[in-house]
C-alpha positions as CSV (number, residue, x, y, z in Angstrom):
1,X,151.8,56.1,194.6
2,X,155.2,57.6,195.4
3,X,156.5,60.6,193.5
4,X,159.7,60.0,191.7
5,X,162.0,62.8,190.4
6,X,162.4,63.0,186.6
7,X,165.2,61.2,185.0
8,X,166.8,64.1,183.3
9,X,167.6,67.5,184.8
10,X,165.1,70.3,184.6
11,X,165.9,73.7,183.0
12,X,165.4,76.6,185.4
13,X,166.2,80.3,185.6
14,X,167.4,82.3,188.6
15,X,167.3,86.1,189.0
16,X,170.4,87.8,190.5
17,X,169.0,91.1,191.9
18,X,171.9,93.2,193.4
19,X,171.5,96.6,195.0
20,X,174.0,99.4,194.9
21,X,175.3,98.4,198.3
22,X,176.3,95.0,196.9
23,X,173.6,92.9,198.7
24,X,171.6,90.3,196.7
25,X,168.0,89.3,197.2
26,X,167.5,85.8,198.6
27,X,164.1,84.0,199.0
28,X,163.3,81.2,201.4
29,X,161.3,78.3,199.9
30,X,158.2,77.0,201.6
31,X,157.7,73.7,203.3
32,X,157.2,71.6,200.2
33,X,159.1,71.0,196.9
34,X,162.7,70.1,196.1
35,X,164.1,73.1,197.9
36,X,161.8,73.0,200.9
37,X,163.0,75.3,203.7
38,X,166.1,76.4,201.9
39,X,167.1,79.9,200.8
40,X,168.1,80.6,197.2
41,X,168.0,83.2,194.5
42,X,164.5,83.8,193.1
43,X,164.2,80.7,190.9
44,X,161.7,78.9,188.6
45,X,161.5,76.1,186.2
46,X,161.4,77.2,182.6
47,X,158.1,76.2,181.0
48,X,158.0,74.4,177.7
49,X,156.7,77.5,175.9
50,X,159.2,79.9,177.5
51,X,162.7,81.0,177.0
52,X,164.9,81.4,180.1
53,X,164.6,85.2,179.6
54,X,160.8,84.9,179.6
55,X,161.0,82.9,182.8
56,X,163.2,85.6,184.5
57,X,160.6,88.3,183.6
58,X,157.9,86.1,185.1
59,X,159.9,85.6,188.3
60,X,160.5,89.3,188.6
61,X,156.8,90.2,188.0
62,X,155.1,87.3,189.8
63,X,157.6,86.3,192.5
64,X,159.3,89.6,193.4
65,X,156.5,92.0,192.3
66,X,158.8,94.4,190.4
67,X,158.8,95.6,186.8
68,X,161.7,94.0,184.9
69,X,164.6,96.0,183.5
70,X,167.4,94.7,181.3
71,X,168.7,91.2,182.1
72,X,172.1,89.7,181.2
73,X,173.0,86.0,181.2
74,X,175.7,85.5,183.9
75,X,176.4,81.8,184.4
76,X,175.0,78.2,184.5
77,X,174.6,76.4,187.8
78,X,173.9,72.7,188.4
79,X,171.7,72.2,191.5
80,X,170.3,69.1,193.2
81,X,167.0,69.2,195.1
82,X,166.4,67.3,198.3
83,X,164.2,64.9,196.5
84,X,166.8,64.0,194.0
85,X,165.6,66.3,191.2
86,X,168.4,67.9,189.3
87,X,168.3,71.3,187.8
88,X,170.3,73.2,185.1
89,X,169.9,76.8,186.3
90,X,170.7,79.7,184.0
91,X,171.4,82.7,186.3
92,X,170.7,86.2,184.9
93,X,171.9,89.5,186.4
94,X,169.0,91.8,186.6
95,X,169.5,95.6,186.3
96,X,167.2,98.6,186.7
97,X,164.1,96.9,187.9
98,X,161.3,99.2,189.0
99,X,159.6,98.8,192.4
100,X,160.5,97.5,195.8
101,X,160.8,93.7,195.8
102,X,158.3,91.7,197.9
103,X,158.0,87.9,198.1
104,X,154.8,86.1,197.3
105,X,153.6,83.9,200.1
106,X,152.4,81.3,197.6
107,X,155.9,80.9,196.3
108,X,158.2,81.7,199.3
109,X,158.2,81.8,203.1
110,X,160.6,84.8,203.6
111,X,163.0,87.2,201.8
112,X,166.2,89.0,202.8
113,X,168.9,91.2,201.3
114,X,172.3,89.7,202.0
115,X,176.0,90.1,201.3
116,X,177.0,87.5,198.7
117,X,180.4,86.8,200.4
118,X,178.8,85.8,203.6
119,X,175.0,85.3,203.2
120,X,173.4,85.8,206.7
121,X,170.0,84.2,206.6
122,X,168.2,82.2,209.3
123,X,168.3,78.9,207.5
124,X,170.4,76.9,205.0
125,X,171.2,78.5,201.7
126,X,171.4,76.0,198.8
127,X,175.1,75.0,198.8
128,X,175.5,75.4,195.0
129,X,174.0,79.0,195.3
130,X,176.3,79.8,198.3
131,X,179.4,78.6,196.5
132,X,178.6,80.5,193.3
133,X,177.8,83.7,195.1
134,X,181.0,83.6,197.1
135,X,183.0,82.8,194.0
136,X,181.5,85.3,191.6
137,X,180.4,88.2,193.9
138,X,182.3,87.8,197.2
139,X,185.9,88.4,198.0
140,X,188.0,86.3,195.7
141,X,189.7,83.3,197.3
142,X,192.4,83.5,194.7
143,X,193.7,87.0,193.9
144,X,193.8,88.0,190.2
145,X,197.6,87.5,190.0
146,X,199.6,85.0,187.9
147,X,200.1,82.8,191.0
148,X,196.5,83.2,192.2
149,X,195.0,82.3,188.9
150,X,197.4,79.3,188.6
151,X,196.2,78.0,192.0
152,X,192.6,78.4,190.9
153,X,193.2,76.5,187.7
154,X,195.0,73.7,189.6
155,X,191.9,73.4,191.9
156,X,189.4,73.2,189.1
157,X,191.5,70.8,187.0
158,X,191.6,68.5,190.0
159,X,187.9,68.6,190.4
160,X,187.4,68.0,186.6
161,X,189.6,64.9,186.6
162,X,188.1,63.6,189.8
163,X,184.6,63.9,188.3
164,X,185.8,62.1,185.2
165,X,187.4,59.3,187.1
166,X,184.3,58.8,189.2
167,X,182.5,57.5,186.1
168,X,182.8,53.8,185.5
169,X,185.6,53.2,183.0
170,X,183.4,51.2,180.5
171,X,181.0,54.1,180.3
172,X,183.5,56.9,179.6
173,X,183.1,56.7,175.9
174,X,179.3,56.3,176.0
175,X,177.0,59.2,175.0
176,X,175.5,59.9,178.4
177,X,174.1,63.4,177.9
178,X,172.8,65.1,174.8
179,X,175.0,62.9,172.6
180,X,178.2,63.8,174.6
181,X,180.4,61.2,176.2
182,X,182.7,62.0,179.3
183,X,185.7,61.8,176.9
184,X,184.0,64.4,174.7
185,X,183.7,66.7,177.7
186,X,187.5,66.4,178.4
187,X,188.3,67.1,174.8
188,X,186.0,70.1,174.7
189,X,187.5,71.5,178.0
190,X,191.0,71.3,176.7
191,X,190.1,73.0,173.3
192,X,188.3,75.8,175.1
193,X,191.3,76.4,177.3
194,X,193.6,76.5,174.3
195,X,191.3,79.0,172.6
196,X,190.9,81.2,175.7
197,X,194.6,81.3,176.2
198,X,195.2,82.3,172.5
199,X,192.5,85.0,172.7
200,X,194.0,86.4,176.0
201,X,197.4,86.6,174.4
202,X,195.9,88.4,171.4
203,X,194.1,90.9,173.6
204,X,197.4,91.6,175.3
205,X,199.6,91.8,172.2
206,X,197.4,93.2,169.4
207,X,196.0,96.7,169.8
208,X,192.3,96.9,169.0
209,X,191.8,93.1,169.0
210,X,188.2,92.1,169.9
211,X,187.6,88.8,171.8
212,X,185.4,86.4,169.8
213,X,183.5,83.8,171.8
214,X,184.2,80.1,171.4
215,X,181.5,78.6,169.2
216,X,180.3,75.4,171.0
217,X,177.9,74.4,168.2
218,X,180.6,74.7,165.5
219,X,183.1,72.8,167.7
220,X,180.6,70.0,168.3
221,X,179.9,69.6,164.5
222,X,183.7,69.5,163.7
223,X,184.4,67.2,166.6
224,X,182.0,64.7,165.3
225,X,184.0,64.4,162.0
226,X,187.2,63.4,163.8
227,X,188.3,60.0,165.0
228,X,187.1,59.4,168.6
229,X,189.6,60.2,171.3
230,X,190.4,57.8,174.1
231,X,190.8,58.8,177.8
232,X,194.6,58.5,177.8
233,X,195.1,60.8,174.8
234,X,192.5,63.3,176.1
235,X,194.2,63.6,179.5
236,X,197.6,63.9,177.8
237,X,196.3,66.8,175.8
238,X,194.9,68.4,179.0
239,X,198.3,68.3,180.5
240,X,200.0,69.7,177.4
241,X,197.7,72.7,177.1
242,X,197.7,73.3,180.9
243,X,201.5,73.5,180.9
244,X,201.3,76.1,178.1
245,X,198.8,78.1,180.2
246,X,201.0,77.9,183.3
247,X,204.0,79.1,181.2
248,X,202.0,82.0,179.8
249,X,200.8,83.1,183.3
250,X,204.4,82.9,184.6
251,X,205.5,85.2,181.8
252,X,202.9,88.0,182.4
253,X,202.7,90.6,185.2
254,X,199.8,91.5,187.5
255,X,199.6,94.8,185.7
256,X,199.1,93.1,182.4
257,X,196.3,90.9,183.8
258,X,194.6,94.2,184.9
259,X,194.7,95.6,181.3
260,X,191.4,95.9,179.5
261,X,190.6,94.4,176.1
262,X,187.5,94.5,173.8
263,X,184.8,91.9,173.8
264,X,182.2,91.7,171.1
265,X,179.3,91.3,173.6
266,X,180.5,92.6,176.9
267,X,182.4,95.6,175.8
268,X,185.6,96.2,177.9
269,X,186.8,93.1,179.7
270,X,189.8,92.5,182.0
271,X,192.4,90.1,180.6
272,X,192.8,88.5,184.0
273,X,189.1,87.8,184.2
274,X,189.1,86.3,180.7
275,X,191.9,83.8,181.7
276,X,190.0,83.0,184.9
277,X,187.1,81.9,182.7
278,X,189.0,78.7,182.0
279,X,188.5,77.8,185.7
280,X,184.8,78.6,185.5
281,X,184.4,76.5,182.4
282,X,186.1,73.5,184.0
283,X,183.9,73.9,187.1
284,X,180.8,73.7,184.9
285,X,182.0,70.6,183.1
286,X,183.0,68.9,186.4
287,X,179.4,69.3,187.4
288,X,178.3,67.9,184.0
289,X,180.6,64.9,184.5
290,X,179.1,64.2,187.9
291,X,175.7,64.2,186.3
292,X,177.0,61.8,183.6
293,X,178.3,59.6,186.4
294,X,174.8,59.4,187.8
295,X,173.4,58.4,184.5
296,X,176.1,55.8,183.9
297,X,175.5,54.2,187.4
298,X,171.7,54.3,187.0
299,X,172.0,52.6,183.6
300,X,174.3,50.0,184.9
301,X,172.0,49.2,187.8
302,X,169.0,48.9,185.4
303,X,171.0,46.5,183.2
304,X,172.1,44.4,186.2
305,X,168.5,44.2,187.4
306,X,167.3,43.1,183.9
307,X,170.1,40.5,183.7
308,X,169.1,39.1,187.1
309,X,165.5,38.8,186.0
310,X,166.3,37.1,182.7
């Protein structure tokens, strides 16, 4: 019997352990499994009875042999294993652990501390992990200036639309992932951008304003009460809001982007970092659309096979 990867992505958790010198801990996987031979962050699949935070504590204790300290959710990554298994990985920044990390031979083949901007390990680092480390912890490719952020937004918008257009047109309105259609993803992306832009402007203009996070669950409930959007209107709205964002960036200075504002969870945040989050959000949804495309093509192939056998 051949082992086949699960149809849906698996939920996993990854520990980002960073020393005072800026280096992060990387582990090399053993000779078997979806990441065989590759380097990655310490990572594990979240068990049914666990939360992602529980899984991180387990990784720190059982995989890295340290006593956990505070952990903070950092980002969501979408990773593909060599065997076709797909993972939705919640990455957590780990602070103040106690003890000197050591890898477990039953879980990993090697370990190393490495600079995130240019990980130097004797083997291949998972490409999604490499790109994320370089983007979030390495030297920024795009400086935090109005022009730099505009270039970054242009790149992620291109990736978002390319991922959307790679989905067969008849499937773009279909619910392909957790009740969401590809068109829903575009509508969500544009409304998050409009919200982020408005909150950044308020942080800059209104003394004492505190950033309030976008409520995805509330948005989803309200979105379901509206008339469904079509692809053309969603893309038109994307263009309209992006033009507004570009105009706003052209109207502010680098010094203004370097100002701090209040955030209800993170405390003090940079306004420039907040507007950059639009790009990170689009990157996440580009990955989601690529996964939706896989589902659409697999469904179409199954339907074609069934039709041929009828």
